[in-house]
C-alpha positions as CSV (number, residue, x, y, z in Angstrom):
1,X,13.2,-2.5,20.2
2,X,9.5,-2.2,19.9
3,X,7.6,1.1,19.5
4,X,3.9,1.2,20.0
5,X,1.9,4.3,19.1
6,X,-1.5,5.2,20.4
7,X,-3.9,8.2,20.5
8,X,-4.8,8.6,16.9
9,X,-8.4,8.8,15.7
10,X,-11.0,11.1,14.3
11,X,-11.1,14.6,15.5
12,X,-12.8,17.9,14.5
13,X,-10.8,20.7,13.0
14,X,-9.7,23.1,15.7
15,X,-9.3,20.4,18.3
16,X,-6.2,18.9,19.7
17,X,-4.8,15.5,20.1
18,X,-1.9,13.8,22.0
19,X,-0.2,10.9,20.4
20,X,1.8,8.5,22.6
21,X,4.7,6.2,21.9
22,X,5.9,3.5,24.3
23,X,9.3,2.0,23.7
24,X,10.6,-1.3,25.0
25,X,13.7,-3.3,24.5
26,X,16.6,-0.9,25.2
27,X,17.4,2.6,26.4
28,X,17.2,5.0,23.5
29,X,19.0,8.3,22.9
30,X,16.3,10.1,21.1
31,X,12.6,9.9,19.9
32,X,11.0,11.5,16.9
33,X,7.8,11.8,15.1
34,X,7.1,11.8,11.4
35,X,4.0,11.7,9.3
36,X,3.5,10.0,6.0
37,X,0.5,9.4,3.8
38,X,0.4,7.3,0.7
39,X,1.6,9.2,-2.4
40,X,3.3,11.9,-0.3
41,X,6.8,12.3,1.0
42,X,7.6,11.4,4.6
43,X,7.6,14.5,6.7
44,X,9.7,15.1,9.8
45,X,7.8,16.7,12.6
46,X,10.0,16.8,15.7
47,X,12.6,14.9,17.8
48,X,13.6,15.0,21.4
49,X,16.9,13.8,22.9
50,X,17.2,11.8,26.1
51,X,18.2,14.9,28.0
52,X,15.3,16.9,26.6
53,X,16.8,18.9,23.7
54,X,14.1,19.3,21.0
55,X,14.3,19.7,17.3
56,X,11.4,20.8,15.1
57,X,10.5,21.1,11.5
58,X,10.3,24.9,11.4
59,X,7.0,24.8,9.6
60,X,5.4,22.9,12.4
61,X,6.7,24.2,15.6
62,X,3.8,26.5,16.3
63,X,1.2,23.7,16.6
64,X,3.2,20.6,17.4
65,X,4.9,19.9,20.7
66,X,7.1,16.9,21.4
67,X,7.8,15.7,25.0
68,X,8.9,12.6,26.8
69,X,8.9,11.1,30.2
70,X,11.4,9.0,32.1
71,X,9.6,5.8,31.3
72,X,10.7,5.6,27.7
73,X,7.6,7.2,26.3
74,X,7.3,10.1,24.0
75,X,4.4,12.3,23.2
76,X,3.3,14.5,20.3
77,X,0.7,17.1,21.1
78,X,-1.0,18.6,18.1
79,X,-3.1,21.8,18.6
80,X,-5.6,23.6,16.3
81,X,-5.9,20.6,14.1
82,X,-6.6,21.2,10.4
83,X,-7.9,18.8,7.8
84,X,-4.5,18.8,6.1
85,X,-3.1,17.2,9.3
86,X,-4.9,14.0,8.4
87,X,-2.1,11.5,8.0
88,X,-0.5,8.5,9.4
89,X,1.8,9.5,12.2
90,X,4.9,7.4,13.0
91,X,6.9,7.3,16.2
92,X,10.6,6.6,15.8
93,X,13.7,6.3,17.9
94,X,17.4,6.4,17.6
95,X,20.3,5.1,19.6
96,X,21.5,8.7,19.7
97,X,20.2,12.1,18.5
98,X,22.5,11.8,15.5
99,X,19.7,9.6,14.0
100,X,17.7,12.9,13.5
101,X,20.5,14.9,11.8
102,X,19.8,15.9,8.2
103,X,20.4,13.0,5.9
104,X,20.1,10.4,8.6
105,X,17.3,8.1,9.6
106,X,16.0,6.8,12.9
107,X,17.0,3.3,13.9
108,X,13.5,2.1,14.9
109,X,10.0,2.8,13.8
110,X,6.5,2.2,15.2
111,X,3.6,0.8,13.1
112,X,1.9,4.2,12.7
113,X,-1.3,5.6,14.0
114,X,-3.9,7.3,11.8
115,X,-5.2,10.8,12.5
116,X,-8.2,12.0,10.6
117,X,-9.4,15.6,11.0
118,X,-12.9,16.5,9.9
119,X,-13.8,20.0,8.7
C-alpha cells in the first residue's frame, strides 16, 4: 500500500488548507491523519472509516475536518490556521477502523507533508 500526501506549504495565520492523501494498493477500511514534529509526541487528529464514520481528537474537532471520497482518497481541511499548527502532517490508513482505537496503530503511513503557518 502506498499513501501519498499533498497540499502542504506555507500559509498565513487565519487561512485554511486542505491536505490530500491518495492511496493505492488495496482497499482500506479507514484513513487517519496525525501530525508530528521533531521533539514532540505524535498527535492524532482524526480518522474516518470506509462507511464515513469519523473520529476526532476532541481538542481539534472545531478546526479540523476529515473527509474521503470513493476513490481511495482522504482529505484533511484545517481552518483558521495558527502558527502552532506548523508541523509535519501524516496520512495513515488501516485495514479496518480498529487501527485507530486507543492503543492501536495504523497499518500504513505516508511520507508526510509539511505545513508552515506564518503569523
